[in-house]
N, C-alpha and C positions, 0 to 999 in steps of 0.2 A: 845551293839548297838544302846543306842541313844546317845552316843559320839560320835562314828562313823557318823553317820547321821548328828549329826552337824558339825561336821568340815567338813563333805562332802557338808554340805550345805553351812558355811562360805565359803570355799574352791573355789565352784559356785560364790558364789556373789561377792568373791573379783576377780575371772577372768573376769565374766562379768563387774565390774566397771572398771576394767584396760582397757580390751576391746572398752569400749565406749570411755575411755579417749583418746585413741589412735586412734577412728573413730574422735573425737571431732579437735584433733591434725591435723588430716589429712585434715581434711574439715575446718578447717582454714588458711590451706596450701594452700589450693586448693583456698581460699575465696583471699588470697593476690593476685593470679594468675589474677583472675579478677578484680581486681584493677585496674591490670596493663593492663588489656585490658582493659576496662572503660576509662584509662584514654587517650588511643591510639584515641577513637570512635569519630569521626568527624559530624554523622549522628544519628537524632533519631533511624532509622532500625539498625544502626548496634547495637545501644543499646541494643533494644527490644531483637537482635539475641540472644547478649551474655546473658542477663540476664535469657529469655526464658527456657534458658538451663541448667545454672547455679543453679538456684532457685533448679530444678528438682534433680540436683546432690549434691549439696550441703546438700538435706533434705531428698534423695533416694523416689522423690516422683513418683506419674506415672503418673502428669498433673501439667504444670506451664501455669498460664496468666500474661500479660501484660497487666493494667487496666490503660486508663487516663482518667482523669477528664474532662469532656466537659460540662462544665454550671451546671446545677442540674442532669447530667445523667453521667453514668458509661459506656464510652465505650474499651470494650473489643479489644486490638488493636491488639496482639500479644496472641501464644501460643506455646506451643513445650506439647505433650499429646500422650498418648497410643492410643487414637479417639478422634473426633470433641467433643470441648466443646463449645466454645460462640463465635469465632474471628469476627467480623466484625459488633456485635449485639452491640447496647445501651437499658440498664435501668436505669429506674428512680432512684436515688441516693436513695431516701426512702424506696424503697424494696430492693435494693441490697445487697449484704454482702461488696462489695467491696465500696459502699455507706457506709456501717456502718461502716467500716474501718477508712474510711476518715471523717467523721462526731465525729466520736469519739475520732480521731489518733491516735489511739493504734491497737496494734494485736488483732487478731478474730479467737481462735481457737476453732471448734468443731470435735469430735470424731463419732459424728454419727449424718449425717446432718437432719434425719427425726427423731430424736427425740429434733429438735430444732426448736423451731417458729417462728425465723429469718429468715432462707430459703426461699426462693418463691420455692417452691416445683414444679411448670408447668415447670420451667426452668432446674430443676434439673432431672427431672426424667429420660427425654429422657438419660442422661449422664451414665458415668461408676462411678460416684463422690459419697463416699459412709462417706468418710472423708477432713478435708480441715484446712488448716493454711493460714490465710491471713496479710499482713502488709501494714501500709502507707505510701508511698514513701513521704517522709519528714514529718516530726510528726506537725511542726509548718506549717499550709497550707497547708496542702496534695495534693499537686498535681496528684496522680495515685496509684495504688496500685498493690503488687505483690502477686498475688495467687495460692498456690500449693491444690495437689488433692490427694487423694487414692483410689484407686481400691478394697481394705477391710478396713474394721474399724481399725481405727489405731489413736493412741492417739501421737498427735504430738509432742517431748518433749522441755522442756528448750531452752536446746542447740539448734535443728532445728529451733526454734521461733526466738532466737538469731542470729542466722546464718542468717536466713532470713531479718529482718532486719536488718541487718549489711549490707547486699549485697541492700534492698532499701534503706538505708542512701546514700552508695554511687553511686546507680543509678541517685538518686536528685542530687547529684554532677556534675555527668557525664550531666544530661541533662542543666545543668543551663551552663555549661561547652560551651556545642554544641551552646544553645544559644547566648553563647558572641563569639562565636567562627563565627557562623550564621551572626551575629550583625555587628562584625568588617568586615568579607568576604562583605558583603552586603557594608559597608560604603569602601572600594578600590574598589569595583564595579563603586558605583556611581564615587567616585573620578577620576578614570582611565574614564569613559565617560565622566566627563568634561571638564576633560586634551585634550584627543581626542577632542572635539566639538572646545574647546578653538584653539588646532592648524589647524584643518577645517576652521576654521573662518580667522585664521592670514595665510593660505595658500590662502583663495579667494581675502583677501585684497590684498594681495601681486600679486595673479594675475590680478587686476582688475587696482592696481597702479603700478608697473613695465612699463608695456606698455606705461603708460602715460609719467613716467618719460623720459621712454627711450625716446620716442617721442619729451618731450620735451627741452632734453640735443639734440638732431639730428638735431631739427629745429636751437637753438641757434647758434651750431657750423655752419651751414650753413652761419646763418646771417653772421656769424665772417668772415666767407670765404669771401662773398660778399662786 
């Protein structure tokens, strides 16, 4: 009987392991699609829409937030969740999990928020959040963070955190590309405006000079006729 139980346990364990591997592979395939979508993003808003949805899909979380660093504060710029979180609010980096993630440049995983002294309980009590995982957007000099949240006690797996960090790293590149794209667009606008101004100036000069030249030529012809 013990042998049968041990065999059953081993089979179940192997099945769960294979199932987890399949899920991870599927998540990686989805991440590739997300990377492609982010490569086409041209605004920060587009990036946030892609990331907030993908963060939930990749981790199976009940909510996700997109946090931007704003000086010494964390700005919760966007979110996708089963109930409202903190969109539009700012918190000091010194008391915020997003700030902790950015200051230490590494992920934060909390399976029970009420058992962790880093949690600002006043901010979390009105929400559904019981567990969370948060990663920095760019580990070198972070510019933001991505948070994922669960309504029931949950221990985020190493694979989930890796996927989330990979998403954050890709997000950092996408944000830098958007900045470069915006700077190029601004240069084009500035150059176009300068050309339009130069054309307008030349047209104005021509409008003033041509009648004078025409009159001078007319007078000269009249003198020759006389």
